[in-house]
C-alpha positions as CSV (number, residue, x, y, z in Angstrom):
1,M,0.0,0.0,0.0
2,L,2.7,2.5,1.0
3,N,4.7,1.9,-2.2
4,A,1.6,2.2,-4.3
5,Y,0.6,5.4,-2.5
6,I,4.1,6.9,-3.1
7,S,4.0,5.7,-6.8
8,V,0.7,7.7,-7.2
9,I,2.4,10.8,-5.6
10,N,5.4,10.4,-7.9
11,Q,3.2,10.2,-11.0
12,T,1.1,13.1,-9.9
13,M,4.2,15.3,-9.2
14,G,5.9,14.2,-12.4
15,I,8.8,12.5,-10.5
16,K,10.4,9.6,-12.2
17,K,12.6,6.8,-10.8
18,L,12.1,8.0,-7.2
19,K,11.3,5.0,-5.1
20,F,10.9,4.8,-1.4
21,M,13.3,2.3,0.1
22,P,11.1,-0.7,1.0
23,K,13.2,-1.8,4.0
24,M,11.3,-2.0,7.3
25,T,14.1,0.1,8.9
26,H,13.3,3.1,6.8
27,L,9.5,2.7,7.3
28,L,10.1,2.7,11.1
29,F,12.2,5.8,10.9
30,L,9.5,7.6,8.8
31,L,6.9,6.7,11.4
32,G,9.3,7.7,14.2
33,D,9.9,11.1,12.6
34,L,6.1,11.6,12.3
35,L,5.5,10.8,15.9
36,I,8.5,12.8,17.2
37,T,7.6,15.9,15.2
38,F,3.9,15.7,16.1
39,G,4.6,14.9,19.7
40,F,7.4,17.4,20.5
41,T,5.5,20.2,18.7
42,F,2.3,19.5,20.6
43,A,4.2,19.2,23.9
44,S,5.8,22.6,23.2
45,F,2.3,24.2,23.0
46,I,1.3,22.5,26.3
47,G,4.6,23.5,28.0
48,Y,4.1,27.1,27.1
49,Y,0.3,27.7,27.2
50,G,-0.8,25.0,29.6
51,F,-3.2,22.2,28.9
52,H,-6.5,24.3,29.2
53,E,-5.4,26.9,26.8
54,V,-4.2,24.3,24.3
55,W,-7.5,22.4,24.6
56,A,-9.3,25.6,23.7
57,H,-7.4,25.8,20.4
58,V,-6.9,22.1,20.0
59,N,-8.1,21.7,16.4
60,P,-5.8,24.4,14.8
61,I,-2.9,23.2,16.9
62,L,-3.4,19.6,15.8
63,I,-3.6,20.8,12.2
64,Y,-0.3,22.7,12.6
65,C,1.4,19.7,14.3
66,A,0.2,17.3,11.5
67,S,1.2,19.7,8.8
68,L,4.7,20.1,10.3
69,S,5.0,16.3,10.6
70,F,4.2,16.0,6.9
71,V,6.8,18.7,6.1
72,T,9.4,16.8,8.1
73,I,9.0,13.5,6.3
74,S,8.8,15.3,2.9
75,V,12.0,17.2,3.5
76,F,13.8,14.2,4.8
77,Y,12.6,12.0,2.0
78,F,13.6,14.3,-0.8
79,S,16.9,15.3,0.8
80,G,18.1,11.7,1.2
81,V,17.9,11.5,5.0
82,Y,16.2,8.1,4.8
83,R,19.1,6.7,2.8
84,I,21.3,7.1,5.9
85,L,21.7,3.8,7.7
86,P,21.9,3.7,11.5
87,K,25.4,2.0,11.3
88,D,26.7,5.0,9.3
89,M,25.5,7.6,11.8
90,G,28.4,9.9,12.9
91,L,29.1,13.6,13.3
92,F,28.6,14.4,9.6
93,E,25.3,12.5,9.4
94,S,24.1,14.1,12.6
95,V,24.9,17.6,11.3
96,F,23.2,16.7,8.0
97,I,20.0,15.8,9.8
98,L,20.2,18.7,12.1
99,G,20.4,21.1,9.2
100,H,17.3,19.6,7.6
101,S,15.5,19.7,10.9
102,A,16.2,23.5,10.9
103,V,14.8,23.7,7.4
104,V,11.6,22.0,8.6
105,N,11.3,24.5,11.4
106,I,11.8,27.5,9.0
107,I,9.0,26.0,6.8
108,G,6.9,25.8,9.9
109,I,6.8,29.6,10.1
110,F,5.1,29.7,6.7
111,V,2.7,26.9,7.8
112,I,1.5,29.3,10.5
113,T,0.0,31.7,8.0
114,F,-2.2,28.9,6.6
115,V,-3.5,27.7,9.9
116,K,-6.1,30.0,11.5
117,Y,-7.3,30.3,15.1
118,L,-3.8,29.6,16.6
119,P,-3.0,31.3,20.0
120,D,-1.6,34.8,20.1
121,G,0.9,35.3,17.2
122,A,3.5,37.3,19.3
123,E,3.7,34.6,21.9
124,F,3.6,31.9,19.3
125,F,7.3,32.7,18.5
126,W,8.4,31.3,21.8
127,V,6.4,28.1,21.2
128,W,7.9,27.8,17.7
129,L,11.5,28.4,19.1
130,L,10.9,25.7,21.9
131,A,9.6,23.2,19.3
132,S,12.4,24.0,16.9
133,L,15.1,23.3,19.5
134,A,13.3,20.1,20.6
135,L,13.1,18.8,17.0
136,C,16.7,19.7,16.1
137,F,17.8,17.6,19.1
138,A,15.3,14.8,18.9
139,L,15.4,13.9,15.2
140,P,19.1,13.1,15.0
141,S,19.0,11.5,18.4
142,L,16.5,8.9,17.2
143,R,19.1,7.5,14.8
144,L,22.0,7.8,17.2
145,C,20.0,5.9,19.8
146,V,19.2,3.2,17.3
147,R,22.9,3.0,16.4
148,G,23.9,2.8,20.1
149,F,21.4,0.1,20.7
150,N,22.7,-1.9,17.7
151,L,26.3,-1.5,19.0
152,L,25.4,-2.8,22.4
153,L,23.5,-5.7,20.8
154,Q,26.5,-6.6,18.7
155,L,28.9,-6.4,21.6
156,S,26.7,-8.6,23.7
157,K,26.7,-11.3,20.9
158,K,30.4,-11.1,20.3
159,K,32.4,-13.8,21.9
160,N,36.1,-14.2,22.5
161,H,36.9,-10.5,22.4
162,I,40.4,-9.6,21.2
163,R,41.6,-6.9,23.5
164,T,43.2,-4.4,21.1
165,L,45.4,-1.4,21.3
166,V,45.5,1.1,18.5
167,I,48.6,3.1,17.6
168,G,47.5,6.4,16.3
169,A,44.8,8.6,17.9
170,G,43.8,10.3,14.6
171,A,41.5,9.8,11.6
172,A,43.0,6.4,10.8
173,G,42.5,5.3,14.4
174,K,38.8,6.4,14.2
175,V,38.4,4.2,11.1
176,V,39.6,1.2,13.1
177,V,37.2,2.0,16.0
178,D,34.3,2.3,13.6
179,E,35.2,-0.9,11.9
180,S,35.4,-2.8,15.2
181,R,32.0,-1.4,16.3
182,R,30.1,-1.8,13.1
183,N,31.3,-5.1,11.8
184,K,29.6,-8.0,13.5
185,D,32.4,-10.3,12.3
186,N,35.1,-8.2,13.9
187,N,36.0,-9.4,17.4
188,N,38.4,-6.6,18.2
189,K,37.5,-4.8,21.3
190,I,39.4,-1.5,21.3
191,I,40.7,-0.8,24.8
192,A,42.9,2.3,24.3
193,F,45.1,4.3,21.9
194,V,48.8,5.1,22.0
195,D,50.1,8.2,20.4
196,D,53.3,10.4,20.4
197,D,51.3,13.7,20.4
198,V,51.7,15.2,23.9
199,N,48.5,17.2,23.4
200,K,46.6,13.9,23.1
201,I,48.3,11.8,25.8
202,G,46.2,11.7,28.9
203,G,43.0,12.6,27.1
204,T,40.4,10.5,25.4
205,F,39.6,9.8,21.7
206,A,36.5,8.2,20.4
207,G,35.6,7.7,24.1
208,L,38.8,5.7,24.9
209,P,41.9,6.7,26.8
210,V,45.0,7.9,24.9
211,K,48.4,6.8,26.3
212,G,51.9,7.4,25.2
213,P,54.4,7.8,23.9
214,V,54.8,4.8,21.5
215,S,58.2,4.0,22.9
216,K,56.5,3.0,26.2
217,I,54.0,0.8,24.5
218,A,55.2,-2.4,26.2
219,T,54.1,-0.9,29.5
220,V,50.6,-0.1,28.1
221,I,50.3,-3.6,26.6
222,E,51.1,-5.2,29.9
223,Y,48.8,-2.9,31.9
224,Y,45.7,-3.4,29.7
225,D,46.5,-7.1,29.0
226,I,46.5,-6.5,25.2
227,D,46.2,-9.3,22.7
228,E,46.5,-7.4,19.5
229,V,48.0,-4.1,18.3
230,I,46.7,-2.3,15.2
231,I,48.9,0.4,13.6
232,A,46.6,3.1,12.4
233,I,48.7,6.1,11.2
234,S,47.5,7.8,8.1
235,D,50.9,9.0,6.9
236,L,52.8,5.9,7.9
237,T,56.1,5.4,6.1
238,P,58.1,2.2,5.8
239,E,60.8,3.7,8.1
240,R,58.2,4.5,10.8
241,L,56.6,1.1,10.5
242,H,60.0,-0.6,11.0
243,D,60.6,1.5,14.1
244,I,57.3,0.6,15.6
245,L,57.7,-3.2,14.8
246,G,61.1,-3.0,16.5
247,I,59.5,-1.6,19.6
248,V,56.5,-4.1,19.7
249,E,58.5,-7.3,18.7
250,S,59.3,-8.1,22.3
251,C,55.7,-8.1,23.4
252,P,53.4,-11.2,23.2
253,V,50.9,-9.7,20.8
254,R,49.7,-9.9,17.2
255,V,50.4,-6.9,15.1
256,R,48.3,-5.7,12.2
257,R,48.0,-2.3,10.4
258,L,46.1,-0.2,8.0
259,P,47.6,0.1,4.5
260,M,50.1,2.9,3.8
261,L,49.0,5.6,1.3
262,S,51.2,4.0,-1.4
263,E,49.4,0.6,-0.8
264,M,45.8,1.9,-0.9
265,Q,43.7,0.6,-3.8
266,G,41.3,3.5,-3.6
267,P,40.2,6.5,-1.5
268,N,37.9,4.2,0.6
269,D,40.4,1.5,1.3
270,V,40.1,0.9,5.0
271,R,41.3,-2.7,5.2
272,I,43.1,-3.9,8.3
273,I,45.9,-6.1,7.0
274,D,48.6,-8.4,8.5
275,V,52.2,-7.3,8.6
276,D,53.8,-8.8,5.5
277,L,57.2,-10.3,4.7
278,N,58.7,-7.0,3.8
279,D,57.6,-5.6,7.2
280,L,59.1,-8.6,9.0
281,L,62.6,-7.8,7.6
282,C,62.5,-4.5,9.6
283,R,64.5,-2.8,6.9
284,D,63.8,-0.7,3.8
285,P,63.1,-2.7,0.7
286,V,65.7,-2.5,-2.0
287,I,64.2,-0.5,-4.8
288,L,66.0,-0.9,-8.1
289,D,65.2,1.2,-11.3
290,N,64.7,-1.4,-14.1
291,S,63.9,1.2,-16.8
292,E,67.2,0.5,-18.5
293,V,66.5,-3.3,-18.2
294,S,63.3,-2.7,-20.2
295,N,65.4,-1.0,-22.9
296,M,67.8,-4.0,-22.9
297,L,65.2,-6.8,-23.1
298,G,62.4,-5.1,-24.9
299,G,61.9,-6.7,-28.4
300,K,64.5,-9.4,-27.7
301,S,64.4,-13.2,-27.2
302,V,64.8,-14.1,-23.6
303,L,65.3,-17.6,-22.0
304,V,64.6,-18.4,-18.3
305,T,65.6,-21.8,-17.1
306,G,63.9,-23.1,-14.0
307,A,61.0,-20.8,-14.9
308,G,58.5,-22.6,-12.7
309,G,60.4,-22.0,-9.5
310,S,59.9,-19.2,-7.0
311,I,62.8,-17.1,-8.5
312,G,62.3,-18.3,-12.1
313,S,58.6,-17.5,-12.1
314,E,59.2,-14.0,-10.7
315,L,61.9,-13.5,-13.3
316,T,59.4,-14.4,-16.1
317,R,56.9,-11.9,-14.6
318,Q,59.3,-9.0,-14.6
319,I,60.9,-9.9,-17.9
320,F,57.4,-10.1,-19.4
321,N,56.7,-6.5,-18.3
322,T,59.7,-5.4,-20.5
323,H,57.8,-6.7,-23.6
324,P,60.4,-9.1,-25.1
325,K,59.8,-10.4,-28.6
326,K,60.0,-14.0,-27.3
327,L,59.9,-15.3,-23.7
328,I,61.0,-18.9,-23.4
329,L,60.1,-20.8,-20.2
330,F,62.2,-23.9,-19.6
331,D,61.8,-26.3,-16.7
332,I,61.8,-30.0,-15.8
333,Y,58.9,-29.6,-13.3
334,E,55.7,-29.3,-15.4
335,N,53.3,-28.1,-12.7
336,G,55.3,-25.0,-11.7
337,V,56.0,-23.8,-15.3
338,Y,52.4,-24.6,-16.3
339,D,51.1,-22.2,-13.5
340,I,53.3,-19.3,-14.6
341,Q,52.4,-20.0,-18.3
342,Q,48.7,-19.8,-17.5
343,E,49.2,-16.6,-15.4
344,L,51.0,-14.9,-18.2
345,K,48.5,-16.1,-20.9
346,R,45.6,-14.7,-18.7
347,K,47.4,-11.4,-18.5
348,M,47.9,-11.3,-22.2
349,R,44.2,-11.8,-22.8
350,E,43.1,-9.2,-20.2
351,E,45.5,-6.6,-21.3
352,E,45.2,-7.5,-25.0
353,I,49.0,-8.1,-25.4
354,N,49.8,-9.5,-28.8
355,D,53.4,-8.6,-29.4
356,I,55.0,-11.3,-27.1
357,E,55.5,-14.9,-28.2
358,L,55.3,-17.0,-25.1
359,I,57.0,-20.4,-25.4
360,T,56.9,-23.1,-22.7
361,L,59.2,-26.1,-22.9
362,I,59.8,-29.1,-20.7
363,G,63.2,-30.5,-20.3
364,S,66.3,-30.8,-18.1
365,T,69.4,-28.6,-18.4
366,Y,71.7,-31.7,-17.9
367,N,70.2,-33.1,-21.2
368,D,72.7,-31.5,-23.5
369,F,70.8,-32.6,-26.6
370,R,67.5,-30.9,-25.4
371,V,69.4,-27.7,-24.4
372,E,71.0,-27.4,-27.8
373,Q,67.7,-28.1,-29.5
374,L,66.2,-25.2,-27.6
375,F,69.0,-22.8,-28.5
376,K,69.2,-23.9,-32.1
377,E,65.5,-23.2,-32.7
378,Y,64.8,-20.1,-30.6
379,R,68.3,-18.4,-30.5
380,P,67.8,-16.5,-27.2
381,D,69.6,-13.1,-26.9
382,Y,69.6,-13.2,-23.1
383,V,69.7,-16.2,-20.8
384,Y,68.8,-16.2,-17.1
385,H,69.8,-19.5,-15.6
386,A,67.8,-20.2,-12.4
387,A,67.4,-24.0,-12.8
388,A,69.2,-25.6,-9.9
389,Y,68.8,-27.8,-6.8
390,K,68.9,-25.5,-3.8
391,H,67.7,-27.4,-0.8
392,V,70.8,-27.9,1.4
393,P,70.0,-31.0,3.5
394,L,68.5,-32.9,0.5
395,M,71.6,-32.3,-1.6
396,E,73.8,-33.7,1.2
397,D,72.0,-37.0,0.7
398,S,72.1,-36.8,-3.2
399,P,75.3,-35.1,-4.1
400,A,75.7,-36.7,-7.5
401,E,72.3,-35.2,-8.5
402,A,73.4,-31.8,-7.3
403,I,76.4,-32.1,-9.6
404,R,74.3,-33.3,-12.5
405,T,72.0,-30.3,-12.4
406,N,74.0,-27.5,-10.8
407,V,77.3,-28.2,-12.5
408,I,76.7,-30.1,-15.7
409,G,73.4,-28.3,-16.3
410,T,75.1,-24.9,-16.0
411,Y,77.9,-26.0,-18.3
412,N,75.3,-27.1,-21.0
413,V,73.5,-23.8,-20.9
414,A,76.7,-21.8,-20.8
415,S,78.2,-23.7,-23.7
416,M,75.1,-23.3,-25.9
417,A,74.9,-19.6,-25.1
418,D,78.4,-19.3,-26.4
419,K,77.8,-21.5,-29.5
420,Y,74.6,-19.7,-30.5
421,Q,76.0,-16.3,-29.6
422,A,73.6,-15.1,-27.0
423,K,74.4,-11.5,-25.9
424,K,74.5,-12.3,-22.1
425,M,74.0,-15.1,-19.7
426,V,73.4,-14.6,-16.0
427,L,73.7,-17.3,-13.4
428,V,71.6,-17.2,-10.3
429,S,74.0,-18.2,-7.5
430,T,74.0,-18.1,-3.7
431,D,75.8,-16.8,-0.7
432,K,76.4,-20.5,0.2
433,A,79.0,-20.6,-2.5
434,V,81.3,-18.6,-0.3
435,R,83.7,-21.0,1.5
436,P,81.0,-23.7,1.2
437,T,80.4,-26.3,3.9
438,N,77.7,-28.2,2.0
439,V,77.2,-29.8,-1.4
440,M,74.7,-27.3,-2.7
441,G,77.1,-24.4,-2.0
442,A,80.1,-26.3,-3.5
443,T,78.2,-27.1,-6.7
444,K,77.0,-23.5,-7.1
445,R,80.7,-22.4,-6.6
446,F,81.6,-24.8,-9.3
447,A,78.9,-23.2,-11.5
448,E,80.4,-19.8,-10.9
449,M,83.8,-21.1,-12.0
450,I,82.1,-22.4,-15.2
451,I,80.6,-19.0,-15.9
452,Q,84.0,-17.3,-15.4
453,H,85.6,-19.8,-17.7
454,F,83.2,-19.0,-20.5
455,A,83.6,-15.3,-19.8
456,D,87.3,-15.7,-20.6
457,A,86.8,-18.0,-23.6
458,S,83.7,-16.6,-25.4
459,K,84.1,-13.8,-27.9
460,K,80.4,-12.9,-28.3
461,T,78.7,-13.6,-25.0
462,A,79.1,-11.8,-21.7
463,Y,78.7,-14.0,-18.6
464,A,78.0,-13.1,-15.0
465,A,76.7,-14.6,-11.7
466,V,74.5,-13.0,-9.1
467,R,75.1,-14.0,-5.5
468,F,72.6,-13.3,-2.7
469,G,71.2,-14.7,0.6
470,N,68.0,-16.3,1.6
471,V,64.8,-15.4,-0.2
472,L,61.7,-14.9,2.0
473,G,58.8,-17.0,0.8
474,S,60.7,-19.0,-1.8
475,N,60.3,-22.7,-2.2
476,G,62.2,-24.4,0.6
477,S,62.7,-21.3,2.7
478,V,61.9,-21.1,6.4
479,V,58.9,-18.9,6.1
480,P,56.5,-21.4,4.3
481,L,57.8,-24.1,6.7
482,F,57.1,-22.0,9.8
483,K,53.7,-21.1,8.5
484,K,52.7,-24.7,8.0
485,Q,54.0,-25.6,11.5
486,I,52.0,-22.7,13.0
487,E,48.8,-23.8,11.1
488,A,49.3,-27.3,12.5
489,G,49.5,-26.0,16.0
490,G,53.3,-26.2,16.4
491,P,55.9,-26.6,17.4
492,V,58.0,-24.4,15.2
493,T,61.4,-26.0,14.7
494,I,64.6,-24.1,14.3
495,T,68.0,-25.6,14.0
496,D,69.7,-23.3,16.5
497,K,68.6,-20.2,18.5
498,E,71.8,-18.4,17.5
499,I,71.5,-19.0,13.8
500,I,71.3,-15.8,11.6
501,R,70.8,-15.2,8.0
502,Y,70.7,-12.4,5.4
503,F,67.2,-12.1,3.8
504,M,65.6,-10.5,0.9
505,T,62.2,-10.8,-0.9
506,I,61.6,-12.5,-4.2
507,P,61.0,-9.2,-6.1
508,E,64.2,-7.7,-4.6
509,A,66.2,-10.8,-5.7
510,V,64.8,-10.8,-9.2
511,S,65.3,-7.0,-9.7
512,L,68.9,-7.5,-8.7
513,I,69.3,-10.3,-11.2
514,L,67.9,-8.2,-14.0
515,Q,70.0,-5.2,-13.0
516,C,73.2,-7.2,-12.8
517,G,72.4,-8.5,-16.3
518,L,72.5,-4.9,-17.4
519,F,75.9,-4.3,-15.8
520,A,77.4,-7.6,-16.9
521,Q,80.5,-7.3,-19.1
522,G,82.3,-10.6,-18.5
523,G,82.9,-12.9,-15.5
524,E,81.6,-10.7,-12.7
525,I,80.0,-12.1,-9.5
526,F,77.6,-9.4,-8.4
527,I,76.7,-9.1,-4.7
528,L,73.9,-7.2,-3.0
529,D,74.2,-5.0,0.0
530,M,71.5,-6.8,2.0
531,G,71.8,-4.8,5.2
532,K,71.9,-6.5,8.6
533,P,71.3,-10.2,9.1
534,V,68.2,-11.5,10.8
535,K,68.0,-14.0,13.7
536,I,65.9,-17.0,12.6
537,I,64.3,-17.3,16.0
538,H,63.1,-13.6,15.8
539,L,61.6,-14.3,12.4
540,A,59.8,-17.3,13.9
541,E,58.5,-15.3,16.8
542,K,57.2,-12.6,14.5
543,L,55.3,-15.1,12.3
544,I,53.7,-16.6,15.4
545,R,52.5,-13.2,16.6
546,Q,51.3,-12.4,13.0
547,A,49.0,-15.5,13.4
548,G,47.6,-14.0,16.6
549,L,49.4,-16.4,18.9
550,V,52.0,-16.0,21.6
551,P,55.5,-17.5,21.1
552,G,56.4,-20.0,23.8
553,K,52.8,-20.1,25.1
554,D,50.5,-21.0,22.2
555,I,53.2,-22.2,19.9
556,K,56.4,-23.6,21.2
557,I,59.8,-23.1,19.5
558,I,62.2,-26.0,19.7
559,E,65.8,-26.5,18.6
560,T,66.6,-29.5,16.4
561,G,70.3,-29.0,15.9
562,L,72.2,-27.9,12.8
563,R,71.5,-29.9,9.7
564,P,74.1,-31.6,7.5
565,G,76.2,-28.9,5.8
566,E,74.5,-26.0,7.6
567,K,76.4,-23.0,9.0
568,L,75.5,-21.2,12.2
569,F,76.5,-17.9,10.7
570,E,76.6,-17.3,6.9
571,E,79.8,-15.8,5.5
572,L,79.9,-12.0,5.4
573,L,78.7,-11.3,1.9
574,L,79.9,-7.8,1.5
575,D,83.2,-6.1,2.4
576,K,82.7,-2.6,1.0
577,D,86.3,-1.7,1.4
578,H,87.4,-4.4,-1.0
579,Q,84.4,-4.8,-3.3
580,I,84.1,-3.0,-6.6
581,K,81.3,-0.4,-6.8
582,T,78.7,-0.3,-9.6
583,E,76.4,2.5,-10.7
584,N,73.9,1.2,-8.2
585,K,74.9,1.8,-4.6
586,K,73.3,-1.4,-3.5
587,I,75.2,-3.6,-6.0
588,Y,78.9,-4.5,-5.8
589,I,81.3,-6.8,-7.7
590,E,83.5,-9.4,-6.0
591,P,87.1,-9.0,-7.1
592,R,87.9,-11.5,-9.8
593,E,90.1,-14.4,-8.7
594,K,92.7,-15.9,-11.0
595,A,91.1,-17.9,-13.8
596,N,90.9,-21.6,-13.1
597,I,92.4,-23.1,-16.3
598,S,91.5,-26.6,-15.2
599,V,87.7,-26.2,-15.3
600,M,87.3,-28.4,-18.4
601,D,89.5,-31.1,-16.8
602,D,87.5,-30.8,-13.6
603,L,84.2,-31.3,-15.5
604,K,85.6,-34.6,-16.9
605,A,86.8,-35.6,-13.4
606,V,83.5,-34.9,-11.7
607,S,81.6,-37.1,-14.1
608,V,82.9,-40.1,-12.2
609,A,80.5,-39.0,-9.4
610,F,77.6,-40.5,-11.3
611,S,78.9,-44.0,-10.8
612,M,79.8,-43.6,-7.1
613,E,77.6,-45.4,-4.6
614,D,79.1,-43.7,-1.5
615,T,78.0,-40.1,-1.0
616,N,81.1,-39.4,1.0
617,D,83.2,-40.3,-2.0
618,V,81.3,-37.8,-4.1
619,K,81.9,-35.1,-1.5
620,T,85.6,-36.0,-1.4
621,L,85.7,-35.6,-5.2
622,L,84.1,-32.2,-4.9
623,E,86.7,-31.2,-2.2
624,Q,89.5,-31.9,-4.7
625,I,88.0,-29.5,-7.2
626,I,86.5,-26.8,-5.0
627,K,89.5,-26.0,-2.7
628,T,87.4,-23.9,-0.3
629,Y,84.9,-26.7,0.3
630,H,85.2,-28.9,3.3
631,H,82.5,-31.3,4.4
632,D,81.8,-32.9,7.8
633,E,81.9,-36.6,7.5
634,R,80.0,-37.1,10.8
635,N,76.8,-35.9,8.9
636,D,77.0,-38.5,6.2
637,K,74.2,-41.0,6.4
638,S,76.0,-43.3,4.1
639,L,78.7,-43.9,6.8
640,K,76.3,-45.3,9.4
641,G,77.5,-48.9,10.1
642,K,80.7,-48.4,8.1
643,P,84.2,-47.6,9.4
644,K,85.3,-44.0,9.0
645,R,87.7,-43.1,6.3
646,K,91.2,-42.5,7.3
């Protein structure tokens, strides 16, 4: 009936596409506004004139009250007041309704002229003023009361409250409070704010106490028994974020944050997000300008071996963005390379990219026939060799396979790059190649020697290697392992509480590889300034807190002992006093050692490893070739039950 009635009004007034919201909430507000306007106006007459005087003029007064009530719902309807939901009520909405309430009262003055037999006109001004003030207060209060009731109802239904402290008593902090109060699925119970502004400390914000400064947050967390901290600073910078994380990391709390301005996906992006891997490093991300890389690779044929791996797949993404003529993905593991192939094909469809030929091939780098077949058909201009076995403990048990892929595979790719005159080849190496104590590091050092051998021998191709530390989030790294252990309820296992590592993110590593390909002239081993190393136990504790749990209480951390071939401290990667500087202040070149003229003979010698049954014999063979490599025989599983070698 109501919608039909309004439809008739719309047609009569010539209004098109103006529909009343059919929700029961809006109907109740309309009826509430009618009753409030009528009731408060009538009560104002009684309050000023008294009941007997009002009764003497009851008919015109009732007509006036009813007319003003109709004016109220009309003004509110056409101005959009009924589109305001109770959960959205705030200061702006209250002022908006207050303003339209004032408009209603002004219209009420004109209504007087059409209603006869009202009490004395001069005295009526005071009745009108009293009614106006009452309505300006009551009409917004109706919605605020409904919102307050809904909030109390939601709070009563919420279980397992998360006692939460918000860093930042400003606009972003208010967003967090509103989200926690409005969202029924949000279990955060905001207890207090922490801020560095001395003018705010000691006061209240959004009805909650403001403490400070942020440097004293550990005391506040302990006092209020906080479970979670949300960083809500509108102009948050990476530097400030790292400082705050450094302060909070010793506290048994989970840490989340609002996006920084540079991360926001739009003006209304108010997500509360977890602290990501970049944040966990507590250092500034390495930003490299790859515009010159685009000039180098654009329109060229580029080969990526190991394209399905964590490093290889990110390499293909970033190379794809340079718009090469051909992008060749080569890998022995079909599932990984299939995933990145489908991702790039989808991007080509969505962005209507038609100038890149995407080629995906399955094969092994140690199959020399397959590698030559690839080079002969596609003639790559640039080669990025990421195919390798990288898992340290596994290679200790299968050293011959590490040699087959990391050494022979590198030789096959390097020799074909020379034979088919590729412009450049870049090897993805590792910090574990520095004075290696494990098979993986020794074979990667051998691969570096092969690269430098071809750098000296080749007349057309420039060769280089890129050496960096651990990559957060890559296949086989500690982060995915820790996350799985946390999801399983623990414990989180670390080899030693004192172990430290240098870390970087996958995008950082790949940007470095591409940048070094730009700098490569022949035989260089490029090294990244990776900043300070990170204690593995600290990384584990941060990931546990990120999951909303308390290290040592909810999730235990246990030591398992160093694994075969594992170092307690990685070698210092960068000695700035002796390294050669490049155009990029974050990239250095290791001084070139004297060329090893026996690389070809060593390759022939190492092929014996494929027929050896004892893994210790294979490692001994590697020691004879890689003079800086020394393995610990106590870790060899093949020696169990056998006499030790003399």
